[in-house]
C-alpha positions, 0 to 999 in steps of 0.5 A: 744198500747196507744202510737201507737194510739196517733201517728196514730191520730197525723199523720191522724188528726194533727190540731185536735191533736194540738188544743187538746194539746193547750187546755190542756196546757192552762187549766194547765196554768190557774190552775197554776196561780190560785194556785199561786194567792191563795198561795200569798193571804194566805201568805199575810193574815199571815203577822203580818203587815196586818190588816184583817177583814171588806171590807174597811181599813181606813189609814192616808192620804198619807200612802203607803200601800206597804211601810206599809207592808214592814216596810219602813220609810214611815210606821213608827209612823203610826197613825190616829189623833183623832182616837176616834173622827173618830170612834165615830162621823164618821165611827160608827155614826148614819149618816152612819148606812145605809152604815156601819154595823160595824167598828173596830179600830185596831193597828197591828205590832207597834214597842214598847219597854219593859223595864225589871226589870234590865233596859234592853229595848227589842223591840217588835211588839205590836197590839191592838184591841177591841174584840167585834168590831173586831169580828163584822168585821170578824177579831176576834182573834183565842184563844188557851184557855180562853176568850177575852172580852171587858173591861172597857177601851174598852167600854170607848174608843168606847162608853164613858158615857157623864161623861167620855167624858167630862173629857177625852177632857176637862181636864186641862194641865200643861205647856209643856217644851216649855212653862215652866215658861212662864208668858203668859201661860193661861188656862180657861173654857169659857161659854156663856149664852144667856137670854130669848129674846136675850136681855141679855147675860153673858160671864163666864171664869174660868182662870188659868194663869202665870208661872204654877206651880212653878212661879208666877201664880194664878186664876181668875173668870171673869164674864161679863154681857151685856144688851141693852142700857148699858155698860158691867158690869165686875165682877172679883175674883182673887186668888193666885195659892195656892187657885187654884185646877185643874187636868190633869185627869178631867175637874173640877176646883176650883178658891177660892170659885168658881168652875166648876164640871162635874156631873155624867150625864155629865152636868157642875155645875157652881158656882161663887163669884165675885165683880164688877170692878167699884163699888164692887157689889157682884155677885153670879152665880149658873148654870147647863149647859147641852151639847147636845149629839154629838155636840162637837169639839174634839180639835185642837192644834198649836205648834211652836217655839214661840206658844203653843195653844190648844182648845176644845169645849165640848159643841157647843150646850148646855142649861143652867138653874140657876141664876146669882145674882148681889147685891141680884137681880137675873136673872133666866135662864131656858134652855137658849142657852149656849156654852162651850169651853176650851183653853190653851197655851201661848198667847204672840203675839197671836190673833184670829178670832172666832165665835160660835152659832146656826143656826136652827138645825146647830151648827156652830164653826169657828176660826183661831189663828194668831201669830206675829213672827220673824222666818219663817212661818210654812207650810200651813200658810201665812206670812204678814209684813216685817222688820224681824217681821211678822204675821203668818195668819193661814187658817180659819176652819168652823165646823158644827154639826146637830142633828146627830153630826158631819156634815162637815168641811170647810176651807174658805180663810178668813173672810171679815169684814165690819167696821161701828161702834165705841165703847169706850175702856178705853176712846179710840174710837175703830172701830169694825165690823158690818158684817162678811162674809165667803164662801167656795166650797169643791167639790160639797159642798158649804158654805156661812156664814154671821155675822150680828153684833148687839152689841160689847164690847172691852178689852185692852189686855195690862192689866195683865190677872190675878193678880200674873200672866203675867206682863202688856203688856206681850201679846205685840199685834200690835192690842191690843183691844180684841173685843167680839160681839153678833149678828145673824148668817146666814148659807146656802149651801149644804152638801152631796147633801142636802141643809143646811140653818139656822139663829140664835144667835152667839157670835164672837171675833176678834182684833182691 
């Protein structure tokens, strides 16, 4: 009966029947597509190589998501450099709290090898996450039994105490294989302190140098005191390697009787004993340096056939309190402007431009490392010179912080110096800068920095760095005079639509 009715309806109303059949077919087709999409999404969600949770996934620049999913060559060794810094100072920072509710670091499906007691290696896929952070972005693990909570390592990764942060980024190093037994190896804690009225300042370095740990090496405390209308005073204490204590697990160092100690609250306690180079006058220093929260640079490293270099700034902005005494006459510092960085590497044929200081609420750091070499330049570096020898001139970086931590990075092409003052270094006249200038534009962000140099002092690098360390002239520089300057730092520009501007005191370095 239904068949007869359908046939008669088709004969009497053919267009209406065709339209109804088309609509029915279209509905079935749409349903098939939707079910297919849903099935594909469910299948992808179950892939062990895909990361779930949240609204945005942050990956290394240039990674191909499809290659990552299929496990191609481009997905090997997937990692984000300075992931801790990216999490703490960018994704989970107070600056983005209005836009980012939660962020979670995740490692998914990384190839690892497990070594069995009998020496066999078994390939496995390993994943890692911080339980509380993953739960916050809706990607918490499904447990068959028990509980999975953050442990001490999770907390230290995401939110370290100041003490943990200092030791994490500021510990010492042993020379890598590329620098083994190299007498130009050196590593040091550097501090500068600016006295009241900006009239007096001190440079303090705790240096370990030479063929560490099996060759000729030693340690040195070097303190240079500067003031108006008088030459700089240098105070030195050299000790052999058997009287030096440093660690690859913490930032503490002892060079004879002179020490740097990280306190429980993350402050640095400095103690030093040295004697004047000219007259043997005794110096003692006792200072506590307090870094400002969030005002640090996580570190950078450069490695090539002829150069190993690392650099970190645990205290871009800091205060210092205590005393520096010479022959019993003491200068008191009370919450004085201070700065601390840490350097390590090989330094034969290496020069740099560097500067750091305050400009209002801004912390400012700039720098680059140059090297003389005879081989081809690495990618991203310009080469100057001929005759088989060349100078690799790497681009500058400018790093800015404010009260909320990391603000921006700029990459000026160069720093333009204006020379206009002469100083004496070991009786030789050396012309030094009176002004420096840098500019950069990155999209809508702009930067203009002017350095007004007020004072300068020079050191001849052809002398050995420390007794028992590198040999004289080991650095072999075409520009052998190391110039340290103090002056005003003027910053202006725009970041994220906001005008930035400030002026303050900074310290700068270059070579002549």
